[in-house]
C-alpha positions in Angstrom: -17.8 -13.2 46.0 -18.8 -11.4 42.8 -20.3 -13.1 39.8 -17.9 -15.1 37.6 -17.4 -13.9 34.1 -19.1 -16.1 31.5 -16.8 -18.8 30.1 -16.6 -19.6 26.4 -18.1 -22.9 25.4 -15.6 -25.8 25.7 -16.9 -27.4 22.5 -18.2 -26.2 19.1 -21.6 -27.8 19.7 -22.0 -25.5 22.7 -21.9 -22.3 20.7 -25.4 -20.9 20.1 -24.7 -17.2 19.3 -22.4 -15.5 16.8 -21.5 -11.8 16.7 -21.5 -10.9 13.0 -20.6 -7.3 13.7 -17.6 -8.4 15.7 -16.5 -10.7 12.8 -16.6 -7.7 10.4 -14.6 -5.6 12.9 -11.7 -8.1 12.9 -11.8 -8.6 9.1 -13.4 -12.1 9.2 -16.9 -11.6 7.9 -16.8 -14.9 5.9 -16.6 -16.8 9.2 -20.4 -16.5 9.3 -20.6 -19.0 6.4 -18.1 -21.3 8.1 -20.1 -21.2 11.3 -23.2 -22.4 9.5 -21.4 -25.5 8.6 -19.4 -26.2 11.8 -21.6 -25.0 14.7 -24.5 -27.5 14.9 -26.2 -25.6 17.8 -26.0 -22.2 16.3 -29.3 -20.5 17.0 -28.7 -16.7 16.6 -26.7 -14.2 14.7 -26.5 -10.7 16.1 -25.1 -7.3 15.4 -26.0 -3.7 15.0 -28.8 -4.1 17.5 -30.5 -6.9 15.6 -30.8 -10.7 16.1 -31.3 -13.3 13.4 -33.1 -16.6 14.0 -30.9 -19.2 12.2 -33.5 -21.9 12.1 -36.0 -19.6 10.5 -33.5 -18.7 7.8 -32.8 -22.4 7.1 -36.6 -23.0 6.7 -37.2 -20.2 4.2 -37.2 -20.6 0.4 -35.0 -17.6 -0.3 -34.6 -18.3 -4.0 -37.4 -15.8 -4.8 -36.2 -13.3 -2.2 -33.3 -11.8 -4.1 -33.5 -12.6 -7.8 -30.5 -12.1 -10.0 -30.3 -8.8 -11.8 -31.7 -8.5 -15.3 -31.3 -5.3 -17.4 -32.7 -3.0 -14.6 -29.5 -1.6 -13.0 -31.5 0.1 -10.3 -33.0 -3.1 -9.0 -31.7 -4.0 -5.6 -33.0 -7.1 -3.7 -35.1 -6.2 -0.6 -35.0 -9.7 0.9 -38.5 -9.6 2.5 -38.4 -13.3 3.6 -34.9 -12.9 5.0 -35.9 -9.7 6.9 -38.8 -11.7 8.4 -36.2 -13.8 10.3 -34.7 -10.7 11.9 -35.7 -9.1 15.3 -34.9 -5.5 16.1 -36.0 -2.0 15.7 -35.7 -0.4 12.3 -34.1 -1.9 9.2 -31.3 -4.4 9.6 -28.2 -3.6 7.6 -27.4 -5.5 4.4 -24.2 -6.8 6.0 -26.2 -8.7 8.6 -28.7 -10.1 6.0 -25.9 -11.3 3.7 -24.1 -13.0 6.7 -27.4 -14.7 7.7 -27.8 -16.0 4.1 -24.2 -17.2 3.9 -24.6 -18.9 7.3 -27.9 -20.6 6.9 -29.7 -20.3 3.5 -30.7 -23.6 2.1 -31.6 -22.3 -1.4 -29.9 -20.1 -4.0 -30.0 -16.4 -3.4 -29.3 -13.7 -6.0 -28.1 -16.5 -8.3 -25.5 -17.7 -5.8 -25.5 -21.4 -4.9 -25.2 -20.8 -1.2 -25.6 -24.2 0.2 -23.4 -25.8 -2.4 -20.5 -23.4 -1.7 -20.9 -23.8 2.1 -20.8 -27.6 2.1 -18.6 -30.5 1.2 -20.1 -30.8 -2.3 -18.8 -27.4 -3.4 -18.0 -27.1 -7.1 -14.4 -26.6 -8.0 -15.3 -24.1 -10.8 -18.0 -21.4 -11.0 -18.8 -19.6 -14.2 -21.1 -16.6 -13.9 -19.8 -15.1 -17.2 -22.2 -13.4 -19.5 -20.0 -13.6 -22.6 -21.4 -16.2 -24.9 -18.0 -16.8 -26.4 -16.5 -18.0 -23.1 -16.1 -21.7 -22.5 -18.5 -23.3 -20.1 -17.1 -24.5 -16.9 -18.3 -27.5 -14.8 -21.0 -25.5 -12.9 -23.0 -22.6 -14.2 -25.7 -21.5 -11.7 -27.2 -18.7 -13.7 -28.8 -18.6 -17.1 -27.4 -16.4 -19.8 -28.4 -12.8 -19.3 -28.6 -12.9 -15.5 -26.2 -10.8 -13.4 -25.0 -11.1 -9.9 -24.8 -7.4 -9.3 -22.9 -5.9 -6.3 -25.1 -7.6 -3.7 -24.7 -11.1 -5.2 -21.0 -10.6 -5.4 -20.8 -9.5 -1.8 -22.8 -12.7 -0.8 -20.5 -14.8 -3.0 -17.4 -13.2 -1.4 -18.6 -14.3 2.1 -18.8 -17.9 0.9 -15.5 -17.8 -1.1 -13.6 -16.7 2.0 -13.8 -20.0 3.8 -14.3 -22.3 0.8 -11.6 -25.0 0.5 -12.6 -26.5 -2.8 -13.3 -23.7 -5.3 -10.3 -23.0 -7.6 -11.9 -21.1 -10.6 -14.3 -18.1 -10.4 -15.5 -16.3 -13.5 -17.4 -13.1 -12.7 -17.0 -11.5 -16.2 -19.7 -9.0 -17.1 -21.8 -9.3 -14.0 -22.2 -5.6 -12.9 -20.5 -6.3 -9.6 -19.3 -2.7 -9.3 -16.7 -1.3 -6.9 -18.4 -2.7 -3.7 -18.6 -6.2 -5.2 -15.0 -6.1 -6.3 -13.9 -4.9 -2.9 -15.7 -7.8 -1.2 -14.0 -10.3 -3.6 -10.6 -8.7 -2.8 -11.3 -9.1 1.0 -12.2 -12.7 0.4 -8.9 -13.3 -1.4 -7.1 -12.2 1.8 -8.5 -15.3 3.6 -8.9 -17.8 0.8 -5.8 -19.8 -0.1 -7.4 -22.1 -2.7 -8.6 -20.0 -5.6 -6.2 -20.0 -8.5 -8.2 -18.4 -11.3 -10.3 -15.2 -11.1 -11.9 -13.1 -13.8 -13.6 -9.8 -13.0 -13.4 -8.4 -16.5 -16.1 -6.2 -18.2 -17.6 -5.1 -14.9 -16.7 -1.4 -15.6 -14.4 -1.5 -12.6 -12.4 1.7 -11.8 -8.6 1.6 -11.6 -8.8 1.7 -7.8 -11.2 -1.3 -7.7 -9.0 -3.3 -10.0 -5.8 -2.4 -8.2 -7.5 -3.4 -4.9 -7.6 -7.0 -6.1 -4.1 -6.8 -7.6 -2.6 -5.5 -4.3 -4.2 -8.3 -2.3 -3.1 -10.9 -4.8 0.4 -9.5 -4.8 0.7 -10.5 -1.2 -1.3 -13.7 -1.6 0.5 -14.9 -4.8 -1.8 -17.9 -5.6 -3.6 -16.9 -8.9 -2.3 -18.5 -12.1 -4.9 -16.6 -14.1 -6.4 -13.1 -13.6 -8.9 -11.4 -15.8 -9.1 -7.6 -15.7 -10.3 -6.9 -19.3 -12.5 -3.8 -19.7 -11.3 -2.3 -16.3 -10.7 1.5 -16.5 -6.9 1.5 -15.9 -4.6 4.4 -16.7 -0.8 4.5 -17.1 -0.1 4.6 -13.4 -2.3 1.6 -12.7 -0.9 -0.3 -15.7 2.6 0.3 -14.3 1.6 -1.2 -10.9 0.0 -4.2 -12.6 3.1 -4.7 -14.7 5.2 -4.7 -11.5 2.9 -7.3 -10.0 3.1 -9.5 -13.0 6.9 -9.3 -13.2 7.3 -10.2 -9.5 4.8 -13.1 -9.5 6.2 -16.6 -9.8 2.9 -18.2 -10.3 0.7 -16.0 -12.6 0.6 -17.4 -16.1 -2.3 -15.5 -17.7 -3.4 -11.9 -17.5 -6.2 -10.5 -19.7 
């Protein structure tokens, strides 16, 4: 007879490979972070023609690989140490690098406390806010003046997707831009725990702000949402007002 089709592993500890590109295709990119916690034999991530050595990522000190943004808006982390864990021709896409970090990084990256958010000891509140007047929350991973930027926000979104502990996330004034906001919106589609989110003073366009509002309108879990400083016109304001009037849980909008 012909060869039998490969069978899926019967147990989680039998899974050694994870298709990150496939996870993105089905709208579950954050599962890469969950895999890092629940698949003890995971050895490789792959996608886009590249493969990542998971053990090598775990062994690297990535805290110096992608520093948080300062005042230089053009700065974008190049992740040299992380790229050293990747095999393949050419330059691996950022999506794969961020998935690898979310899955296996053992240190902070771009100011994001990756291991803490991935594990059982995750904080319930994260305050990345750069407004000195805001109250401090229980866990503040970044010093005043540091910024997540879009890349940090996208990494954070992967971890928030499957996090079952975090309830409060303050990203005020972090230069997360449209891509970062879009990633946070996608994370909200999966996350059922987060109840307070502030993306104010990031210069978000109306479409970026409404992207989060539209997801939350279906999700209906946030009791507090911060959109201060977003560029919102009359049409967008009307849509937000409709969301607020129809929400049975939202208590604060600023």
